[in-house]
C-alpha positions in Angstrom: -0.1 0.1 0.3 1.3 3.5 -0.8 2.2 5.7 2.0 1.8 8.9 -0.2 0.0 9.9 -3.1 1.4 12.3 -5.6 -1.1 13.8 -8.3 0.1 15.5 -11.3 -1.6 16.4 -14.6 0.0 14.1 -17.2 0.9 10.5 -17.6 4.4 11.3 -18.7 4.9 13.6 -16.1 3.8 11.0 -13.6 6.1 8.6 -15.2 9.4 10.8 -14.6 8.2 11.8 -11.1 7.4 8.2 -10.1 11.1 7.1 -11.1 12.6 9.4 -8.6 10.3 9.1 -5.6 10.4 5.2 -5.3 7.9 2.5 -4.1 6.8 4.5 -1.0 5.0 6.9 -3.4 2.3 6.4 -5.7 2.1 9.3 -8.7 -1.4 9.2 -10.6 -2.4 11.8 -13.3 -5.6 13.9 -13.3 -5.0 14.3 -17.2 -5.3 18.2 -16.8 -8.4 19.8 -15.4 -10.8 17.7 -13.6 -13.7 20.5 -13.1 -14.6 23.4 -15.1 -17.5 25.8 -15.9 -20.4 24.1 -17.9 -20.3 24.3 -21.6 -24.2 24.5 -22.1 -24.8 27.2 -19.7 -23.1 30.6 -18.4 -22.3 29.1 -15.2 -21.8 32.5 -13.3 -24.1 33.9 -10.7 -23.8 37.5 -11.3 -26.3 38.5 -8.5 -24.4 36.3 -5.9 -21.0 38.0 -6.2 -20.1 36.4 -9.5 -19.6 33.0 -8.1 -18.8 30.3 -10.6 -20.6 27.0 -10.7 -18.0 24.3 -11.6 -19.2 20.7 -12.5 -16.7 17.7 -13.0 -15.5 17.7 -16.7 -17.6 15.4 -18.9 -15.5 11.9 -19.3 -13.5 12.6 -16.0 -15.7 10.8 -13.7 -13.6 7.8 -13.8 -10.3 9.5 -13.5 -12.0 11.2 -10.4 -13.1 8.2 -9.0 -9.8 6.5 -9.4 -8.0 9.6 -7.6 -10.5 9.4 -4.8 -10.1 5.7 -3.9 -6.1 6.4 -4.0 -6.6 9.3 -1.9 -8.8 7.4 0.6 -5.7 4.8 1.1 -3.0 7.5 1.2 -1.5 8.6 4.4 -0.2 11.9 2.7 -1.1 13.6 -0.4 1.0 15.9 -2.6 -0.6 18.0 -5.3 2.4 18.6 -7.9 0.7 20.4 -10.8 2.3 23.0 -12.4 4.2 26.0 -10.9 1.8 28.7 -12.1 -1.8 30.1 -11.8 -3.4 27.3 -13.9 -1.6 24.6 -11.9 -2.6 26.3 -8.6 -6.3 26.3 -9.8 -6.2 22.3 -11.1 -4.7 21.8 -7.3 -7.7 23.7 -5.9 -10.2 21.8 -8.0 -8.5 18.5 -6.9 -9.1 19.2 -3.1 -12.6 20.0 -4.1 -13.5 17.0 -6.4 -11.6 14.6 -3.9 -12.9 15.9 -0.9 -9.5 16.6 0.7 -8.8 18.2 3.8 -6.0 20.4 4.2 -4.2 18.5 6.9 -3.8 15.5 4.5 -3.1 17.4 1.3 -0.3 20.0 0.5 0.9 21.5 -2.3 4.4 20.7 -3.8 6.1 23.1 -6.4 9.1 22.5 -8.7 10.4 24.1 -12.1 12.4 21.2 -13.4 11.6 17.6 -13.1 14.8 16.2 -11.6 15.6 13.9 -8.8 17.0 16.9 -6.6 13.9 19.2 -7.6 11.5 16.8 -6.8 12.9 15.4 -3.4 13.5 18.9 -2.2 9.8 19.8 -3.2 8.3 16.9 -1.3 10.6 18.0 1.8 9.1 21.5 1.5 5.3 21.3 1.0 3.1 24.1 1.4 -0.8 25.0 1.7 -2.2 26.2 -1.5 -2.1 29.8 -2.6 -5.7 31.1 -2.6 -4.5 34.2 -4.3 -3.2 32.6 -7.3 -6.3 30.6 -7.6 -8.4 33.8 -7.2 -6.6 35.6 -10.0 -7.2 32.5 -12.4 -10.6 32.3 -11.2 -11.3 36.0 -12.0 -9.6 35.6 -15.4 -11.8 32.5 -16.0 -15.0 34.6 -14.9 -14.3 37.5 -17.1 -13.7 35.3 -20.2 -16.7 33.3 -19.5 -18.7 36.9 -19.1 -17.4 38.0 -22.5 -17.5 34.8 -24.3 -21.1 33.8 -23.4 -22.9 37.1 -23.4 -21.0 38.9 -26.4 -20.9 35.9 -28.6 -24.9 35.5 -28.9 -25.0 38.9 -30.3 -22.6 38.0 -32.7 -24.5 35.3 -33.9 -27.7 37.3 -34.1 -26.3 40.3 -36.2 -23.3 38.8 -38.0 -23.2 35.0 -38.4 -24.1 32.1 -36.3 -21.1 30.2 -34.7 -19.3 33.2 -34.0 -17.5 34.0 -30.7 -15.6 37.1 -29.1 -13.0 36.5 -26.4 -11.6 39.1 -23.9 -7.9 39.0 -25.1 -8.1 37.4 -28.4 -10.2 40.1 -29.8 -7.3 42.6 -29.1 -5.1 40.5 -31.1 -7.5 40.1 -34.0 -7.6 44.1 -33.7 -3.7 44.5 -33.9 -3.8 42.6 -37.2 -6.5 44.4 -38.5 -5.1 47.5 -37.6 -1.9 46.7 -39.2 -3.4 45.7 -42.2 -5.2 48.9 -42.6 -1.7 50.8 -42.1 -0.4 48.8 -45.1 -3.6 49.4 -47.1 -3.3 53.1 -46.6 0.5 53.4 -47.0 1.6 55.6 -49.8 5.3 54.9 -50.8 7.8 57.8 -50.9 10.4 57.8 -53.4 13.8 58.7 -52.3 17.6 58.2 -53.7 21.0 57.4 -52.2 24.3 57.7 -53.8 27.0 55.3 -53.2 30.6 56.1 -54.2 33.5 53.5 -54.7 36.7 54.9 -53.7 40.4 53.8 -54.1 43.4 55.0 -52.6 45.7 56.6 -55.4 49.1 55.2 -56.0 51.8 56.1 -53.5 49.0 57.2 -51.1 48.7 54.0 -49.1 49.6 54.5 -45.5 52.9 52.8 -44.3 53.8 51.6 -41.0 51.8 51.9 -37.7 49.0 54.1 -39.5 48.1 51.1 -41.5 47.3 48.7 -38.4 43.8 50.0 -38.2 42.9 46.8 -40.2 45.3 44.7 -38.5 48.2 44.4 -41.3 51.3 46.7 -41.5 51.7 46.0 -45.4 48.5 47.0 -46.9 50.1 47.1 -50.4 51.7 43.4 -50.1 47.9 42.3 -48.7 46.1 43.7 -51.8 48.5 42.4 -54.3 48.0 39.0 -52.8 44.5 39.3 -52.9 43.5 39.2 -49.3 42.2 42.6 -48.7 39.8 44.9 -50.8 41.7 47.6 -52.6 38.4 49.7 -52.8 35.5 50.5 -50.6 32.1 51.8 -50.8 31.1 55.2 -49.1 27.6 56.7 -49.3 27.2 60.5 -49.6 25.3 61.5 -46.3 25.6 65.2 -45.8 26.0 68.4 -47.9 27.0 71.6 -46.3 27.0 70.2 -42.8 23.4 69.3 -43.0 21.7 65.6 -43.5 21.4 65.2 -47.3 17.7 64.1 -48.7 17.5 63.2 -52.4 13.9 63.0 -53.4 14.1 62.6 -56.9 16.5 61.0 -59.8 17.2 64.2 -61.3 18.7 65.6 -57.6 20.4 62.2 -57.4 22.0 62.9 -60.9 23.1 66.4 -60.0 24.6 65.0 -56.5 26.6 62.5 -58.7 27.9 65.3 -61.0 28.8 67.5 -58.1 30.5 64.6 -56.1 32.5 63.8 -59.5 34.0 67.5 -59.7 35.2 67.1 -56.1 38.8 66.2 -54.9 38.2 63.1 -52.5 40.0 62.8 -49.4 39.8 61.1 -46.1 38.6 63.5 -43.6 38.8 61.1 -40.2 39.4 57.5 -39.1 37.6 56.4 -36.0 38.4 52.9 -34.6 37.0 51.3 -31.8 36.3 48.1 -30.2 32.7 46.8 -29.5 31.4 44.3 -27.4 28.3 42.5 -28.4 26.7 40.5 -25.4 24.9 37.3 -25.5 21.1 37.1 -25.6 19.1 35.9 -22.2 18.1 32.7 -21.8 14.6 31.8 -23.1 11.2 33.0 -21.8 8.3 31.7 -23.3 7.7 34.5 -25.7 11.2 34.5 -26.9 11.5 30.7 -27.4 8.4 30.9 -29.3 9.7 33.9 -31.7 13.1 31.9 -32.2 11.5 28.6 -32.8 9.2 30.5 -35.6 12.4 32.3 -37.2 14.9 29.4 -37.0 12.6 26.2 -37.0 9.4 27.3 -38.6 7.4 26.0 -35.7 3.9 27.5 -34.9 3.6 28.6 -31.4 1.3 25.7 -30.6 3.8 23.1 -32.0 6.7 24.9 -29.9 4.6 24.6 -26.6 3.5 20.9 -27.5 7.4 19.8 -27.9 8.4 21.8 -24.9 5.8 20.3 -22.7 7.2 16.8 -23.8 10.6 18.0 -23.0 9.5 19.4 -19.3 7.4 16.1 -18.4 10.0 13.7 -19.5 11.3 11.2 -22.1 12.8 7.8 -22.1 16.5 8.4 -22.3 17.5 4.7 -22.5 20.0 3.7 -19.7 19.3 7.0 -17.9 15.6 6.3 -17.8 12.6 8.5 -18.0 13.7 12.1 -17.4 12.9 15.8 -17.9 15.0 17.7 -20.3 14.0 21.2 -19.6 12.9 23.6 -17.0 9.1 24.8 -16.8 8.3 26.2 -20.4 5.5 28.8 -19.2 7.6 31.5 -17.8 8.5 35.3 -18.5 11.5 35.1 -16.4 15.2 35.4 -17.3 16.4 34.5 -14.0 18.7 31.2 -13.4 19.5 29.0 -10.6 23.1 29.4 -9.0 24.0 25.6 -9.3 22.8 25.6 -13.1 25.2 28.7 -14.0 28.0 27.0 -12.2 27.6 23.7 -14.2 27.2 25.9 -17.2 30.6 27.6 -16.5 32.4 24.8 -15.7 31.1 23.0 -19.2 32.2 26.2 -21.1 35.5 26.4 -19.7 36.4 22.5 -20.4 34.9 22.7 -23.9 35.8 26.1 -25.1 38.4 27.3 -22.9 38.9 30.0 -20.2 38.3 33.1 -22.4 35.0 32.0 -23.3 33.8 32.0 -19.7 33.3 35.6 -18.2 34.7 36.5 -14.8 31.2 36.6 -13.1 28.2 35.0 -14.1 26.1 37.4 -16.2 22.6 38.5 -15.0 19.7 39.4 -17.1 17.0 42.1 -16.4 13.3 40.8 -16.2 10.7 42.9 -18.2 8.4 44.8 -15.8 5.9 42.7 -13.9 7.7 39.2 -14.6 7.5 36.4 -11.9 10.8 36.5 -10.4 10.1 33.3 -8.4 10.2 31.5 -11.8 13.4 30.6 -14.0 14.2 30.9 -17.8 13.6 27.9 -19.8 16.8 25.8 -19.8 18.2 22.8 -19.8 17.8 20.7 -16.8 21.5 19.5 -17.0 23.8 21.3 -19.7 25.9 18.1 -19.2 23.1 16.6 -21.3 24.1 17.6 -24.5 22.0 17.6 -27.8 24.3 14.7 -29.3 23.9 12.8 -26.5 20.0 12.6 -26.1 19.6 12.6 -30.1 19.1 8.8 -30.2 16.2 9.2 -27.8 14.4 12.1 -29.2 12.4 12.8 -32.2 13.7 14.9 -35.0 11.4 18.1 -33.8 12.0 17.4 -30.2 15.7 17.3 -30.6 15.7 20.3 -32.8 13.6 22.4 -30.3 15.9 20.8 -27.3 19.0 21.9 -29.3 17.7 25.5 -29.6 17.2 25.7 -25.8 20.3 24.3 -25.0 22.7 26.4 -27.3 20.7 29.7 -26.1 21.4 28.9 -22.6 24.9 27.7 -23.0 25.7 30.9 -24.8 23.7 33.1 -22.5 26.4 32.0 -19.9 29.4 32.8 -22.1 31.7 35.8 -22.6 30.7 38.6 -25.2 31.9 38.9 -28.8 34.4 41.5 -29.7 34.4 43.2 -32.8 37.0 45.9 -34.3 34.8 48.6 -36.0 36.4 51.3 -38.2 34.4 54.3 -39.0 35.7 56.7 -41.9 34.3 60.1 -43.1 35.3 61.2 -46.4 35.4 65.0 -47.6 34.5 65.8 -51.4 34.2 69.4 -51.3 30.6 70.4 -49.7 29.8 66.9 -49.5 30.7 64.3 -46.6 30.5 60.7 -47.4 30.7 57.7 -44.8 32.1 54.2 -44.7 32.0 51.6 -42.0 33.8 48.3 -41.4 34.3 45.8 -39.1 35.7 42.3 -38.4 35.4 39.6 -35.7 38.2 39.7 -33.0 36.7 37.1 -30.6 33.5 35.0 -31.0 32.7 34.6 -27.5 29.1 33.1 -27.4 28.8 33.2 -31.3 30.7 29.9 -31.0 27.7 28.2 -29.7 24.6 30.5 -31.1 24.1 31.3 -34.3 22.5 34.8 -34.6 20.1 36.0 -37.0 21.7 36.5 -40.5 20.3 39.8 -40.8 21.4 40.8 -37.4 24.7 39.4 -37.8 25.5 41.5 -41.3 24.6 44.7 -39.3 27.2 43.6 -36.7 29.9 42.3 -38.7 30.4 44.6 -41.9 33.0 44.0 -44.8 36.5 45.2 -43.5 37.8 48.6 -45.0 41.6 48.8 -46.4 43.8 50.9 -44.1 43.3 54.5 -44.3 44.8 57.3 -42.9 43.3 61.0 -42.2 44.3 63.3 -45.2 44.9 60.5 -47.5 44.0 61.2 -51.2 41.2 58.7 -52.7 40.4 58.1 -56.3 36.5 58.0 -57.3 36.2 54.5 -59.2 32.2 54.5 -59.6 29.4 56.6 -58.6 26.2 54.7 -58.1 22.7 56.6 -57.8 19.9 54.0 -56.7 16.1 54.3 -56.0 14.4 53.5 -53.0 10.8 53.7 -51.7 9.8 53.8 -48.1 8.2 50.4 -47.1 4.9 50.2 -45.1 5.1 48.6 -41.7 5.4 44.7 -42.0 2.2 42.2 -41.4 2.4 40.4 -38.3 3.7 37.0 -38.2 3.4 34.5 -35.4 6.7 35.6 -33.8 6.1 39.3 -34.2 2.5 38.9 -32.7 3.8 37.0 -29.7 6.4 39.8 -29.2 3.9 42.5 -29.5 1.6 40.9 -27.0 4.2 40.6 -24.6 5.5 44.2 -25.0 1.9 45.6 -24.6 1.2 43.7 -21.6 -1.6 41.4 -23.5 -2.1 37.7 -22.1 0.5 35.8 -20.4 3.0 33.4 -21.3 0.5 30.4 -21.2 -2.0 32.3 -23.5 0.1 33.4 -26.4 -0.4 30.0 -28.1 -3.9 29.4 -27.4 -4.9 33.0 -28.7 -3.0 32.4 -32.1 -4.7 29.0 -32.5 -8.0 30.3 -31.5 -8.2 33.5 -33.8 -7.4 31.3 -36.6 -9.5 28.5 -36.0 -12.8 31.2 -35.9 -11.8 32.5 -39.0 -10.8 35.9 -37.9 -7.3 35.7 -39.4 -5.6 33.5 -41.9 -1.9 32.7 -42.5 -0.5 33.5 -46.1 3.1 33.0 -46.5 3.5 32.7 -43.0 1.7 36.3 -42.5 -1.1 37.3 -40.6 -4.1 38.5 -42.8 -7.2 39.4 -41.5 -10.3 37.9 -43.2 -13.6 40.0 -44.2 -15.4 38.4 -41.0 -12.3 39.6 -38.7 -12.7 43.2 -40.0 -16.2 43.1 -39.8 -16.3 41.8 -36.2 -13.6 44.0 -35.0 -15.2 47.2 -36.5 -18.5 46.3 -34.6 -16.6 45.6 -31.3 -14.8 49.0 -31.7 -18.2 51.0 -32.1 -20.2 49.4 -29.3 -17.6 47.7 -27.0 -14.5 50.2 -27.3 -12.9 48.6 -24.1 -13.1 44.8 -25.2 -10.6 45.7 -28.2 -8.8 48.5 -26.5 -5.1 47.7 -25.8 -4.3 49.7 -22.9 -7.5 48.8 -21.2 -6.8 45.0 -21.6 -3.2 45.3 -20.4 -4.6 47.1 -17.3 -6.6 44.2 -16.6 -4.1 42.1 -17.0 -1.8 44.2 -14.4 -4.9 43.9 -12.0 -5.0 40.1 -12.3 -1.4 40.4 -11.0 -2.6 42.6 -8.1 -5.1 39.9 -7.4 -2.4 37.3 -7.2 -0.2 39.6 -4.9 -3.2 40.2 -2.4 -3.7 43.9 -3.6 -7.0 43.4 -4.9 -10.2 41.5 -4.5 -11.2 39.3 -7.5 -15.0 40.0 -7.1 -14.6 43.7 -6.8 -12.4 43.6 -10.1 -14.9 41.4 -12.2 -17.7 43.7 -11.1 -15.9 46.9 -12.1 -15.5 45.3 -15.6 -19.1 43.9 -15.6 -21.0 47.1 -14.8 -20.0 49.1 -18.1 -20.0 46.0 -20.1 -23.4 45.0 -19.2 -24.6 48.5 -20.2 -22.7 48.4 -23.6 -24.3 45.0 -24.3 -27.9 46.1 -23.9 -27.0 49.5 -26.3 -25.7 47.0 -28.7 -28.7 44.7 -28.6 -30.8 47.6 -29.4 -28.9 49.5 -32.0 -26.8 46.9 -34.1 -28.7 45.9 -37.0 -28.1 42.9 -39.3 -24.2 43.1 -40.5 -23.5 41.4 -43.7 -20.2 39.7 -44.5 -19.1 39.4 -48.0 -18.7 35.8 -49.3 -15.3 35.0 -50.6 -15.3 33.9 -54.2 -13.5 31.2 -55.7 -12.5 29.9 -59.1 -15.0 26.8 -58.8 -17.9 27.0 -61.2 -21.4 25.6 -60.0 -22.1 22.6 -62.3 -25.9 23.3 -62.4 -26.1 27.2 -63.5 -22.3 28.0 -64.4 -22.0 30.7 -62.0 -19.0 31.4 -59.5 -19.1 29.4 -56.2 -18.3 31.2 -53.1 -17.4 29.8 -49.5 -19.9 29.8 -46.9 -19.8 29.2 -43.4 -22.0 26.5 -41.9 -22.6 24.5 -38.6 -20.1 22.1 -39.8 -17.3 24.4 -41.0 -16.9 25.9 -44.6 -18.6 24.7 -47.9 -19.1 25.9 -51.3 -22.2 27.3 -52.5 -23.4 28.5 -55.7 -23.4 32.5 -55.8 -26.9 32.6 -57.5 -28.7 31.4 -54.4 -31.4 31.3 -53.7 -32.3 30.6 -57.5 -29.6 28.1 -57.3 -29.2 26.2 -54.1 -26.3 23.9 -55.3 -23.8 23.4 -52.6 -20.7 21.2 -52.4 -18.0 20.2 -49.7 -14.6 21.9 -49.9 -12.6 18.9 -50.4 -8.9 18.9 -49.1 -7.1 15.8 -50.6 -4.3 14.3 -48.2 -2.3 12.9 -51.0 -3.4 9.4 -51.0 -5.6 7.4 -53.2 -8.6 5.3 -52.2 -7.7 1.7 -52.1 -11.1 0.7 -53.4 -11.7 3.1 -56.4 -8.4 4.8 -57.0 -10.0 8.5 -56.5 -8.3 10.8 -54.2 -8.8 10.3 -50.4 -9.9 13.8 -48.8 -10.2 15.1 -45.2 -13.8 15.4 -44.3 -15.7 16.2 -40.6 -18.5 14.3 -39.3 -21.9 15.8 -37.8 -20.1 15.9 -34.6 -17.2 17.8 -35.8 -14.5 14.9 -35.6 -12.2 14.6 -38.5 -12.3 11.8 -40.6 -11.0 10.7 -44.2 -13.1 9.5 -46.8 -13.1 8.7 -50.7 -13.9 11.8 -53.0 -16.0 9.7 -55.0 -18.6 9.6 -52.3 -21.6 8.0 -52.4 -20.6 6.1 -55.0 -17.5 4.8 -52.9 -18.0 4.7 -49.2 -14.4 4.0 -48.1 -13.6 5.7 -44.6 -10.9 6.0 -42.1 -10.8 8.0 -38.9 -6.9 8.1 -38.7 -4.9 9.9 -41.6 -3.9 7.7 -44.3 -0.2 7.7 -45.7 1.2 6.9 -49.1 2.0 3.3 -48.0 1.1 -0.2 -47.6 1.2 -3.0 -44.7 3.8 -5.3 -45.5 1.9 -8.1 -43.7 -1.9 -7.7 -44.9 -1.7 -5.0 -47.8 -4.0 -2.6 -46.2 -3.4 1.3 -46.2 -1.3 2.5 -43.3 -2.4 5.1 -41.1 -0.3 7.8 -38.9 -0.2 6.8 -35.4 1.6 8.0 -32.1 4.6 6.2 -31.1 4.8 4.2 -28.0 8.3 4.6 -26.4 9.6 1.3 -25.0 6.3 -0.6 -25.8 6.5 -4.0 -27.7 9.6 -5.4 -29.1 11.6 -5.1 -32.4 11.3 -2.0 -34.6 8.7 -0.2 -32.5 10.7 -0.6 -29.3 12.5 2.3 -27.5 11.4 5.1 -29.8 10.5 8.5 -28.1 7.0 9.0 -26.9 5.1 11.3 -29.5 7.3 10.4 -32.4 4.9 9.7 -35.6 4.4 6.1 -36.6 2.7 4.5 -39.5 0.6 1.5 -38.3 -1.8 -0.7 -39.9 -5.5 0.1 -39.0 -6.5 -3.7 -39.6 -7.8 -5.5 -36.5 -5.4 -8.2 -35.3 -2.3 -7.1 -37.5 -0.5 -4.9 -35.2 2.3 -3.9 -37.8 3.9 -0.6 -36.9 7.0 1.1 -38.4 8.7 4.5 -38.2 7.4 7.7 -40.0 10.0 9.4 -42.2 11.5 12.0 -40.7 9.4 15.3 -39.6 6.0 13.6 -39.9 3.9 13.9 -36.8 0.3 12.7 -35.8 -2.6 15.2 -36.1 -4.5 16.4 -33.3 -1.3 16.3 -30.8 -1.3 19.4 -28.7 0.1 20.5 -25.3 -2.0 20.9 -22.1 -5.5 22.6 -22.6 -5.4 25.9 -21.1 -8.1 27.7 -19.4 -6.4 31.0 -19.4 -8.4 32.0 -22.7 -12.2 31.3 -22.8 -11.8 27.8 -25.2 -15.5 27.3 -26.1 -18.3 29.3 -27.9 -21.5 30.0 -26.1 -24.4 27.7 -26.8 -27.5 29.2 -26.6 
């Protein structure tokens, strides 16, 4: 009989923790939240202090019963959910659902799943932090108020099935406003003039003066082809004032006037510049970097990070957590982790790469200082060492986290920079160059190419003040001012963080939700608002200005933080929001008329009347309908081929949705052919029975032979035929559909059902 029960959220986390605690502990998983507000009702008693009515989540009854029985047998119970508001709320709900008393159940908290961290947590339990619970509950109630009272208005006035969220609506507004700026932007023409210069024969500097670029014999180096004999300078000033060239005729005049002048070096300024390493990752910076470097959407980054945090099977080492908690806005690093990193850096790269003192990074305002940055649980566990046990994408993300953390503890890079001013009569030209003296952290972490090109420019030839130069070429070039760039996932996450909208746990759900609800689309990895998104944002701007106001939403986030800190009462916070919102809602119900959203026209032609088909939105998603409605009522499903042909008739298989909204795969020749699969088919046949293989999730260490020992979450190709059991590794980079990280209640996930 187990003496102590430890309850966590997921089976993977339970498996890792159980390995550290031994036989005297039983570790069980709650599978996330066990209680929530009802989906079919508002669930908040406005008249009675906004008290929420929680119910056991459908399908969780068996889990709750198993946990209740295990708790009844245990002497002591530890609630080991994640170290944030969401985790605290899960523990609070578990206390209630399992009828646990405070003298038997205590909260333990850790930021990494390692033996030392788990044992330390068990030795230092604490009571539930009700202020965290109240902050999470306040957010949940606010989101429910907006989602379940505003959404029906959108259903009635715009389109059935729509919803509005307190935080997601601001994100959609940011994208719509940016697109409006782009659409309204009028490019302005401007010109630049670059001059290619070369030192005249006999004018090369000799002796110590040429050491500005590190070699005393500039002529010999140029003769050997080791150093450029020419350099390019840009015309920047005229008569001591900044030069602006608005037209081609003005650019030509500048070229002619510069050509007529004697050109000499006016000054040479040499400096050494240090480039400090980046801070270790927070949730926001990890999502941004994974988007830029790995092209991962935020949801995929968080799903993989969750797997690395909860633990994977590392062969002889067993099930181990690879990174610290991945929902954080802090750059703080534990002293022990810094010491381990410094020792590795000195051993691997040498003493010069290890700074005299461990670097410290400043947290942004409002960051939770008690948390740590995202880092490896052990820097000694290098990416190459764990590569055999991780899936391709798991390894890529782990390598990114490992390299960023190690680099953050290394010495700065050093550059030698040279800035040269060149005089040509009334004109002043400028050229800059640099070269890398010491790579420092760049030995480990490759910076963005555009960023690096700005930091390390081409070196200049040796030059001295007063040196006469020859003009080799003068090149005028036309440019146009550019509009602000559209938001990408990375830049949207960055803006949300900078503006104080949402928190680390909400960035990925926000992005996923606004796409799922059809308010924005990704085109070439850039967000574009749909017509529906524009219509909804315009309506909210007019009748609910606070809901889509950036400053108001950021202030609400700050007040939620104050609830957690005990500085504000959660009921008072919700009441101060609800009063004005309820009045705006009543005005909108009376004044808003029916808003028509233009249908998106397609190239598809109606096979009954010949008119263009348009995309409509129905109860079960998008479909094609004739633009001649109601005269022509022809409709057609939007078929999404999956690249596999039907094994029965040879027509393409397509993705479909059932009446309950579940994805399945069927023949495009339906109803003549009724072949269907619930799992995504792949272009391969089972070597045993000949059936079409489908995607499945890997079962680490399960079974024998080819499937044994693969990392959990890795994609496999499996045979769906009952009794066959064939499994084989999927090609590199594939993953099963529908896999996602822990469901968060930080942002209202459901539509109001009315």
